[in-house]
C-alpha positions in Angstrom: -6.9 -25.4 13.8 -6.6 -22.9 11.3 -8.8 -21.0 9.5 -8.9 -18.8 6.0 -9.6 -14.8 6.1 -13.5 -14.4 5.4 -13.5 -13.7 1.5 -13.8 -10.0 1.7 -10.6 -10.1 3.9 -7.9 -9.1 2.2 -4.6 -9.8 4.1 -1.8 -7.3 3.5 1.7 -8.1 4.9 5.3 -6.8 4.3 6.5 -10.4 5.2 6.8 -13.5 2.8 5.0 -15.6 5.3 1.5 -16.0 7.0 1.4 -17.3 10.2 -1.1 -20.9 10.4 -1.3 -20.4 6.3 0.9 -20.7 3.5 1.0 -20.1 -0.7 -0.9 -22.2 -1.9 -1.0 -20.3 -5.5 1.2 -17.4 -6.8 -1.0 -14.8 -8.7 1.3 -12.4 -9.6 2.2 -8.9 -9.3 0.1 -6.0 -7.8 0.5 -2.9 -7.6 -1.0 1.1 -6.7 0.1 4.3 -8.3 -1.1 7.0 -7.0 0.3 10.8 -8.3 -1.0 13.7 -6.0 0.4 17.6 -5.6 -0.8 19.6 -2.4 -3.7 21.3 -2.3 -3.9 25.5 -2.4 -3.7 25.6 1.1 -1.2 22.6 1.7 1.6 24.0 -0.7 1.1 27.5 0.9 1.4 26.8 4.4 4.1 24.1 4.0 5.4 26.4 2.1 6.0 29.2 4.8 7.0 26.4 7.4 9.8 24.9 4.8 11.6 28.6 5.4 11.8 28.0 8.6 12.5 24.5 9.3 10.7 21.5 11.2 8.0 19.2 10.4 5.9 20.2 8.0 2.2 18.5 8.6 0.2 19.6 5.7 2.7 17.8 3.9 2.9 14.8 6.2 -1.0 14.6 5.8 -0.4 14.8 1.9 1.6 11.7 1.7 -0.5 9.9 4.1 -2.8 10.1 2.5 -1.5 9.2 -0.6 0.1 6.0 1.0 -3.5 4.8 1.8 -4.8 5.9 -1.4 -2.0 3.7 -3.0 -2.7 0.8 -0.5 -6.3 0.2 -1.6 -5.5 0.9 -5.5 -3.2 -2.3 -4.6 -5.8 -4.3 -2.6 -8.1 -3.7 -5.4 -6.2 -5.0 -8.0 -5.6 -7.6 -5.8 -9.2 -8.7 -5.0 -9.7 -8.3 -8.8 -7.2 -11.7 -9.4 -9.3 -13.4 -6.8 -5.8 -13.3 -4.3 -6.2 -13.7 -0.7 -3.2 -12.2 0.1 -0.7 -9.9 -1.0 3.0 -10.7 0.6 6.0 -8.6 0.4 4.5 -5.2 0.0 6.7 -1.9 -0.3 6.3 1.5 -1.5 8.3 3.6 -3.6 7.6 7.5 -4.5 9.0 9.8 -6.2 8.6 13.6 -7.7 7.2 13.9 -10.7 7.3 17.6 -12.5 8.4 20.4 -9.2 4.8 20.0 -7.2 3.6 16.4 -7.6 4.6 13.5 -6.0 3.9 9.3 -7.6 3.4 6.5 -4.5 3.5 3.3 -5.4 2.6 0.5 -3.1 3.4 -3.1 -4.7 3.5 -6.7 -3.8 2.6 -10.2 -4.4 -1.2 -11.5 -5.1 -1.1 -15.5 -3.4 -4.0 -18.1 -2.5 -3.1 -19.5 0.6 -4.6 -22.7 2.1 -4.0 -23.5 5.9 -1.4 -25.7 7.1 -1.7 -28.6 8.6 -0.6 -30.0 11.7 -0.4 -33.3 10.8 
């Protein structure tokens, strides 16, 4: 028997389907946008590492934090719409000026219902 997630649990997925459930209602596009620039120390250390090459952990950390923040904004937006899930999640990023990056997280907010086995 399939059960729905608790009301405070939002399912986030890159797929267009969720096993054991079907989309009952499409609520629309949701998104989370975050623009972030490296801190002074991230910029300084990252700049030095970019001269010698290799993985730049400071920038990797900043990008991961920005993706997490964009995902949290998407989830907040979906909850405001009363969604049970967000399907088809994707990310996009672009530079703004020379020192900032915009990260966009987007998907489709939906209401779910269990798939009946009858």
